[in-house]
C-alpha positions, -999 to +999 in steps of 0.1 A: -254+445+556-263+409+548-297+396+556-284+381+588-269+414+600-235+412+585-225+445+570-210+445+536-180+468+530-195+483+499-225+497+517-203+525+532-192+539+498-224+554+486-219+587+468-247+611+464-259+616+428-267+651+417-304+651+411-326+674+391-351+696+408-382+676+414-417+684+425-420+696+461-439+666+472-439+630+460-472+619+445-490+589+458-481+556+443-504+532+425-518+505+447-535+526+474-562+552+477-554+585+459-536+568+430-524+595+406-521+592+368-493+572+353-463+588+336-474+609+306-460+583+282-460+548+295-455+522+268-460+485+262-426+476+250-412+444+264-396+451+298-359+452+291-347+475+318-312+490+318-290+513+339-260+534+332-223+527+335-210+547+364-176+551+348-185+581+327-222+589+326-236+623+337-253+618+370-234+587+381-218+585+415-188+607+418-192+621+382-209+655+382-228+663+350-205+679+324-217+712+308-211+698+273-226+663+279-193+646+269-196+619+295-232+610+285-224+610+248-193+588+254-215+563+273-242+564+247-219+558+218-198+531+235-196+497+216-219+470+230-213+439+208-235+408+210-222+384+236-230+352+254-255+352+283-242+371+313-213+389+296-210+426+304-215+441+270-204+477+277-170+480+259-167+442+257-141+427+234-152+392+223-128+363+226-127+330+207-149+303+221-120+278+222-086+286+237-059+286+211-031+262+217-002+281+231+033+267+233+049+270+268+073+299+271+103+277+280+097+255+250+091+285+227+123+303+237+145+272+236+132+264+202+139+299+189+174+298+204+182+264+188+169+275+155+192+306+157+222+284+165+213+260+136+211+290+112+244+304+125+261+271+121+248+266+086+260+301+075+294+295+092+298+262+072+288+278+040+310+309+043+341+289+052+336+265+023+330+233+043+299+226+023+314+234-012+307+263-035+274+252-049+255+279-030+272+307-050+262+291-083+232+315-088+255+344-086+276+330-115+246+323-135+229+357-131+259+380-135+283+385-165+319+372-161+333+407-167+317+419-135+337+393-115+369+392-134+375+427-148+388+454-125+371+481-146+343+483-121+367+486-091+371+467-059+343+485-043+318+473-068+329+437-064+327+440-027+292+453-028+282+425-053+296+397-031+284+412+002+250+418-012+247+382-023+259+370+011+232+392+027+205+376+006+217+341+016+218+351+053+182+365+050+170+333+033+186+312+061+171+335+087+136+332+071+137+294+071+151+289+106+128+318+119+097+299+107+110+267+123+119+285+155+086+305+156+104+338+160+072+357+150+054+341+180+083+351+203+080+387+191+042+388+196+044+374+231+075+391+245+082+421+223+051+436+207+030+432+238+054+453+258+058+480+232+021+483+223+007+517+231-027+520+248-055+529+225-072+563+227-102+563+251-125+584+229-133+571+194-143+596+167-180+604+167-201+581+145-218+593+113-250+612+119-271+583+105-255+559+130-253+582+160-278+572+188-276+607+201-294+620+170-326+600+177-328+589+141-358+566+149-378+598+157-366+615+126-376+585+104-412+589+118-413+626+111-407+639+147-378+661+137-385+688+163-386+663+191-354+647+179-336+680+177-347+689+212-335+657+227-302+659+208-296+694+220-304+683+256-278+655+253-251+678+240-258+704+267-254+678+295-291+679+306-298+643+298-288+612+317-291+575+312-324+571+329-339+599+308-327+582+276-342+548+286-374+564+298-380+584+266-370+554+245-396+533+262-422+560+257-413+560+220-420+523+219-455+531+230-459+553+200-447+526+177-472+501+191-500+526+187-508+530+223-500+567+222-502+592+194-471+608+178-485+643+184-489+637+222-453+623+224-439+652+204-457+678+225-445+663+257-409+662+245-409+697+232-424+710+265-402+691+290-371+680+270-351+653+288-375+655+317-404+642+296-426+612+305-415+613+342-421+585+367-451+592+390-427+600+418-411+628+397-376+613+402-351+611+374-325+590+393-317+573+425-302+591+455-270+571+451-256+542+431-231+516+442-231+491+413-222+496+376-252+498+353-259+500+316-294+511+306-288+505+269-285+467+275-304+465+308-274+450+327-260+454+361-224+443+366-218+418+395-181+410+390-156+394+367-153+358+354-119+345+365-092+334+341-096+299+354-094+266+334-128+257+348-144+287+330-151+286+293-124+305+274-149+330+259-159+341+294-125+344+310-117+379+321-151+392+310-174+412+332-204+392+345-238+409+345-275+402+350-304+416+331-342+411+330-338+385+303-319+364+329-339+373+359-371+363+340-360+327+347-356+335+384-325+332+405-317+312+436-285+322+456-272+301+485-244+312+508-237+313+545-238+345+566-212+370+556-207+355+521-220+387+505-255+378+494-270+411+502-241+435+495-228+418+463-260+404+448-292+416+463-286+454+465-270+457+430-300+439+416-325+460+436-307+492+425-309+481+389-346+472+391-353+506+408-336+523+379-357+502+355-388+513+373-378+550+370-374+543+333-410+529+331-398+494+323-402+474+355-419+470+388-400+457+418-410+444+452-382+439+478-388+419+509-363+416+537-357+421+574-357+456+588-321+470+585-310+444+561-292+469+539-318+471+511-312+508+504-326+541+517-363+547+519-362+575+494-351+550+467-386+536+469-421+548+462-437+526+489-421+514+521-442+490+542-427+486+577-448+458+592-449+461+630-434+496+630-458+522+645-445+549+622-451+530+590-471+551+564-483+521+544-501+489+554-501+455+536-533+442+521-537+408+536-559+396+507-538+410+478-565+435+466-588+408+452-625+407+456-628+370+448-632+350+481-618+318+465-587+335+452-582+353+485-586+319+503-561+302+481-534+329+486-540+331+523-539+293+528-506+292+510-492+318+534-506+302+565-500+265+560-481+262+527-450+250+546-471+221+561-483+208+528-471+174+517-450+181+486-463+149+469-501+156+473-508+191+485-540+179+502-536+201+533-533+232+511-565+225+492-584+217+525-571+249+541-582+269+510-617+253+512-620+261+549-610+298+544-634+301+514-663+288+535-658+317+559-645+345+536-674+342+511-702+346+536-684+374+555-678+393+523-714+390+513-726+404+546-701+431+553-688+440+519-652+434+530-630+406+542-626+400+579-597+416+598-571+394+615-589+392+649-623+386+632-608+358+610-592+342+641-626+341+659-643+326+629-616+299+625-617+291+662-655+286+659-665+313+684-703+311+689-710+348+688-694+358+655-707+326+637-742+332+650-742+368+639-730+358+605-756+331+602-784+355+611-772+381+586-772+354+558-807+342+568-820+378+567-804+384+533-817+351+519-782+339+508-790+302+510-759+290+490-736+309+513-755+296+543-748+261+532-711+270+531-712+282+567-731+251+578-705+229+562-677+247+581-696+243+614-700+205+608-663+201+600-652+222+629-636+201+657-636+168+637-603+149+634-583+161+605-599+195+604-573+222+595-593+250+610-575+248+643-541+249+625-552+279+605-564+296+637-530+290+654-512+305+624-535+335+623-529+340+660-492+348+651-505+378+632-530+388+659-504+404+681-503+438+697-473+448+675-495+442+644-527+458+658-527+487+634-518+465+603-538+443+579-568+466+583-598+459+561-621+487+572-605+514+550-588+533+579-552+526+567-533+530+534-529+493+524-505+485+496-517+458+472-495+439+448-522+445+421-502+477+416-476+457+396-493+470+364-474+502+371-436+509+374-437+510+412-408+505+436-418+488+469-399+477+499-415+455+526-397+453+559-406+422+578-411+423+616-380+426+637-367+401+663-393+381+682-416+375+653-397+349+632-428+328+626-449+358+616-421+369+592-421+336+575-459+337+571-456+372+556-428+362+532-450+333+519-479+357+517-460+382+496-446+355+473-481+340+468-497+374+461-469+383+437-472+351+416-510+355+415-509+392+406-483+390+378-501+361+362-534+381+362-519+412+346-534+423+313-504+444+303-473+423+307-449+447+291-435+457+325-410+433+339-420+425+375-395+411+399-398+400+436-365+400+455-368+380+487-338+384+509-336+353+530-364+330+517-362+307+547-395+290+552-410+306+520-403+277+496-433+255+493-446+231+467-470+257+453-443+284+453-420+261+432-448+255+407-456+292+406-420+302+399-420+279+369-449+298+355-434+333+359-413+332+328-443+334+305-457+363+326-425+385+321-417+382+357-391+366+380-380+361+415-347+364+433-344+341+464-315+340+488-309+312+513-282+307+539-283+269+532-305+245+513-313+229+547-339+258+550-358+241+522-376+207+527-355+179+512-381+169+486-382+205+473-344+212+469-341+196+435-373+210+421-364+245+434-330+245+417-346+230+386-373+257+385-348+285+387-329+292+355-301+311+373-283+295+403-255+309+424-234+291+450-214+315+471-182+307+490-185+288+522-211+264+510-214+231+529-205+198+510-241+186+512-254+218+497-227+215+471-239+181+462-273+194+453-257+220+430-234+194+415-264+173+406-284+201+389-253+213+370-247+178+357-216+164+340-196+172+308-172+153+285-136+164+288-103+152+272-081+135+297-045+128+291-027+099+308+011+101+307+033+070+314+071+068+314+087+035+302+124+028+308+144+023+277+167-008+276+198-005+255+210-036+237+243-024+221+275-014+239+273+021+225+237+025+236+245+013+271+274+038+273+252+066+261+225+056+287+251+055+314+264+090+305+228+103+304+221+088+338+252+104+352+241+138+339+204+137+347+204+113+377+176+093+361+174+064+338+164+071+302+127+068+297+102+070+268+070+089+275+036+076+262+006+099+262-030+084+261-058+108+252-094+097+260-128+112+266-142+110+301-173+123+318-170+143+350-190+168+371-188+204+361-183+213+397-181+187+424-195+191+459-159+192+473-149+219+449-179+240+457-173+236+494-135+242+494-123+256+461-144+288+459-124+317+475-141+343+497-158+370+478-164+346+448-193+325+436-202+299+410-230+311+388-250+295+360-274+314+338-304+308+315-322+334+295-359+334+288-351+324+252-334+292+265-298+301+261-275+287+287-242+297+304-223+270+322-213+274+358-188+302+360-164+311+388-169+348+394-151+374+415-179+394+430-154+422+440-139+426+406 
């Protein structure tokens, strides 16, 4: 189902994945009270998550684990050549960067036929003596006269001699006219391609020193017993792609010195393929819909069309995303029903959840309740804001104990959409107002105020302010008392943002949210400070009737995410926030924060129905801040214009063809032209071709609005290393 309620067809084809026996009860997840220990072997390798290809991996949808591990070993040993950004590397066959010049089939066949007729005519003239006898001179020079004149050798010998020489001449003529007529090209295109047999699916096993199933990196470090145990588990069909990726990441922790070799070896010898489990105890997702490859960290989205607008090297190749691309953030724009959720968001979320199970990533997914973001048991934490049966709460202050930091994040959530993009003065004033209240309250009560208490303070209620003032006086907190005095002086003056903040907080102070945003310790609040751990989180925004509150919460999660990932000490985990329907969440501060995520090994995925949901001054900066941009089918021309501007122009070779009538001056020429006109119905002309370099848009606004078929999208990519892929027309159903 799309974020607007449109169900995607692929959401009905989930196939259960056989899962290993897990613990009887899921442990608590980092980020709330009762946090358990991390997986036995977390590592600090750069977050390069990956997921398996469902076409033949043990544990993939519809493919039960084979007793001998053939499917897993086939997947593990499959070729994955280096390729351009976004190319699905699993089994990829590279193509040239430039398209080879290919002669049109009609011209090729006619040229081959004409060459054959010329060769046949030449041989006919030679064999009948119309061109003289010079061509048999080599035979006279190379053979004795007795062979041709004496009958001692017999007529049969003479016949073989002459016929053999004729055959050599015919072969020579055929060789010459065959090269002129490109007979070899005709055979390759119309003969060999039809007779070529399919290659065998399974290649011979590699040499032991090159076999990834042998875990040679462990053997090189002296962990032979652990390598033997893992190789045996793989051959027996007890290992799957997530296990391989998880143990490989744990081994990276050994190489970096974070964990000892003895501890790693002991864990592997004890648990085998189940070593270094995720805190949840899960080894796979309940079901998979997309195609994944954990070795490269890619999830396949579709296929690049064989279209002239796509670079030749991409045509026909699978199109995939990976953390090295998501680290530059992605913005996808498409109307309702274009497939944003089913074709983009859920495959990415599924991939990131597999990364988290591998110990390589942390993912936070935000969307409307029932938006088709996967089952609850695919996550560690599900926060259902406004739902009375929600197990987890959301920390309104992001888990921080710094009042200034809490004020800045909360101000961004409450009034970030009201901030002038050019100056941002309202945002700074709002943060100052909140800090003037949060600091004194924290000093007195040891916690931040709840939503009703914060609303009363912002409205300037005499009772709460007087009680807070008395407590500060009794405690001798003069500096905080001055903060409170400044807030009271500003309250009610023209230009004071306290009233606006109080109105926005009132949207969260509703009966439906009475049990949420608790600060007294009576609930289980989830904090985005848990992104140091490989956690899988889904946050369901309130249902219908609370649209403004949903936008505030979306901005709150985005602000907390950017603040939390930037403050992480260990940035080896790739952190990603997926915001399904970012309407109202894009603010000037959000755009600046997205630009800073690349260096923090983090990224965001934002989807929009239209760029009209973003303030006009922020549309260009948003598309510029995101390294990956996707325009789905059904885009409006004015949205297409913004994409056309950010994708820019390119130099192409344009050919101008003109026909000029030929004027005959001689009687014979006039007669020939008259005959030609009678046959063809047109006057004889001479064609002139002018080739020039022109600059044009890669994709125009009109093409984006009208030339993208349903189920397709135009996608441009940028890696965190700075490599670019131009806009590509992609079939999201291929």
